[in-house]
C-alpha positions in Angstrom: 39.4 -85.6 -52.0 40.2 -82.5 -49.9 40.4 -82.9 -46.2 37.4 -81.6 -44.4 37.8 -79.4 -41.4 35.8 -80.0 -38.3 34.7 -76.9 -36.5 34.4 -77.3 -32.7 33.3 -74.8 -30.1 37.0 -74.3 -29.0 38.4 -73.8 -32.5 39.0 -70.3 -33.7 38.0 -69.2 -37.2 40.5 -67.4 -39.4 39.3 -64.3 -41.2 39.0 -64.6 -44.9 40.6 -61.3 -45.7 43.6 -59.7 -43.9 41.6 -56.7 -42.8 38.0 -57.1 -41.5 35.3 -55.2 -43.4 33.6 -52.7 -41.1 30.1 -51.4 -42.0 29.7 -47.6 -41.7 26.0 -48.0 -40.8 26.1 -50.8 -38.2 28.8 -51.2 -35.6 28.9 -54.7 -34.1 30.3 -55.1 -30.6 30.9 -58.6 -29.6 31.0 -59.4 -25.9 30.7 -62.6 -24.0 27.3 -63.0 -22.5 27.2 -64.4 -19.0 24.1 -66.4 -17.9 23.2 -63.7 -15.3 23.1 -60.9 -17.9 20.7 -62.7 -20.2 17.9 -62.4 -17.6 18.5 -58.7 -17.3 18.5 -58.3 -21.1 15.1 -60.1 -21.3 13.8 -57.9 -18.5 14.8 -54.8 -20.4 13.1 -56.1 -23.5 9.9 -56.9 -21.6 10.1 -53.5 -20.0 10.3 -51.9 -23.4 7.3 -53.9 -24.6 5.4 -52.9 -21.5 6.2 -49.3 -22.2 5.1 -49.6 -25.8 1.8 -51.3 -24.7 1.1 -48.6 -22.2 1.9 -45.9 -24.7 -0.4 -47.4 -27.3 -3.3 -47.9 -24.9 -2.9 -44.3 -23.7 -2.9 -43.0 -27.2 -6.0 -45.0 -28.1 -7.9 -43.7 -25.0 -6.9 -40.1 -25.6 -7.8 -40.3 -29.3 -11.3 -41.4 -28.4 -11.5 -38.5 -26.0 -10.1 -35.9 -28.4 -11.8 -37.2 -31.5 -15.4 -36.1 -30.9 -14.5 -32.5 -31.4 -12.5 -33.3 -34.6 -15.2 -35.6 -35.7 -17.8 -32.9 -35.2 -15.8 -30.5 -37.3 -15.4 -33.1 -40.1 -19.1 -33.9 -39.8 -20.0 -30.2 -40.1 -17.8 -30.0 -43.2 -19.4 -33.1 -44.7 -22.9 -31.6 -44.2 -22.0 -28.2 -45.6 -20.3 -29.7 -48.7 -23.1 -32.2 -49.3 -25.7 -29.4 -49.2 -23.7 -27.4 -51.7 -23.6 -30.4 -54.0 -27.4 -30.9 -53.6 -28.0 -27.3 -54.6 -25.7 -27.6 -57.6 -27.5 -30.8 -58.8 -30.9 -29.2 -58.4 -29.9 -26.0 -60.2 -28.3 -28.0 -63.1 -31.4 -30.2 -63.4 -33.7 -27.3 -63.6 -31.8 -25.6 -66.5 -33.5 -25.7 -69.9 -31.9 -27.6 -72.8 -31.7 -24.4 -74.8 -29.9 -22.5 -72.0 -26.4 -21.5 -73.2 -24.9 -22.0 -69.8 -26.1 -25.6 -69.4 -22.8 -27.1 -70.7 -20.8 -25.0 -68.2 -23.1 -25.9 -65.4 -22.8 -29.6 -66.2 -19.0 -29.4 -66.3 -19.0 -27.6 -63.0 -21.4 -30.2 -61.5 -19.2 -33.0 -62.7 -16.1 -31.4 -61.2 -17.9 -30.8 -57.9 -19.4 -34.3 -57.8 -16.0 -35.9 -58.6 -14.4 -33.9 -55.8 -17.1 -34.9 -53.3 -17.0 -38.6 -54.2 -13.2 -38.7 -54.1 -13.1 -37.0 -50.8 -15.8 -38.9 -48.9 -15.7 -42.4 -50.5 -12.6 -43.2 -48.4 -14.3 -42.2 -45.1 -15.3 -45.5 -43.4 -17.5 -43.6 -41.0 -19.7 -42.2 -43.8 -20.2 -45.3 -45.8 -23.1 -46.5 -43.7 -24.9 -43.2 -43.6 -28.2 -42.9 -45.6 -27.2 -39.4 -46.7 -24.0 -40.6 -48.2 -25.7 -43.6 -49.9 -28.4 -41.5 -51.5 -26.0 -38.7 -52.6 -23.6 -41.2 -54.1 -26.4 -42.9 -56.0 -27.9 -39.7 -57.3 -24.4 -38.3 -58.3 -23.7 -41.6 -60.1 -27.0 -41.4 -62.0 -26.4 -37.7 -63.0 -22.8 -38.3 -64.0 -23.6 -41.5 -65.9 -26.3 -39.7 -67.9 -24.2 -36.7 -68.9 -21.2 -39.0 -69.7 -23.3 -41.2 -71.9 -25.6 -38.6 -73.6 -23.6 -35.4 -73.4 -24.0 -32.2 -71.3 -26.8 -30.8 -73.4 -29.0 -33.9 -73.3 -32.0 -33.5 -71.0 -32.4 -36.1 -68.2 -35.6 -38.2 -68.8 -38.5 -37.4 -66.4 -38.4 -40.8 -64.7 -34.7 -40.6 -64.0 -35.0 -37.0 -62.9 -37.8 -37.9 -60.4 -35.6 -40.6 -58.9 -32.6 -38.3 -58.6 -34.7 -35.6 -57.0 -36.2 -38.1 -54.6 -32.7 -39.3 -53.6 -31.7 -35.7 -53.1 -34.7 -35.1 -50.8 -34.0 -38.2 -48.8 -30.3 -37.3 -48.5 -31.2 -33.8 -47.3 -33.6 -35.2 -44.7 -31.0 -37.6 -43.5 -28.5 -34.7 -43.2 -30.9 -32.8 -41.1 -31.3 -35.8 -38.8 -27.5 -36.2 -38.6 -27.5 -39.4 -40.4 
């Protein structure tokens, strides 16, 4: 068997290659650390953590102070776009089956509703709103009908009544800011 080498704290290791490999990205500086400098290193680390904590708390407080204006602008945009979608749904539902523009109106409504859903479905602040819930349900019913039966197929009276009722309740909720 080969003789095993015992490594002790006082023994020096021999490098494996004649020239040490130096990384271009990380430069390692080896120094001996005295017991007195380890306390200052830990104080510097805790100071950095303290600074990070203070910075994070300050940012959180400032974001709550700044955010109402930004939130009001986003809320205003949501209300405006939701009212536009409501008007498109109503105008599309009132079109006659024989109208030559009904297929184009349905395609435009589907594009608009897909954009609205994709934009506002991710907003956590809107998910609990009655206006969002009712609009999402109505758009789902309209899109589901036109996907299943085609753009020229009329919506049955019972489904149309439910969709219009959801549109009315969504519009009332928007007026109340909900």
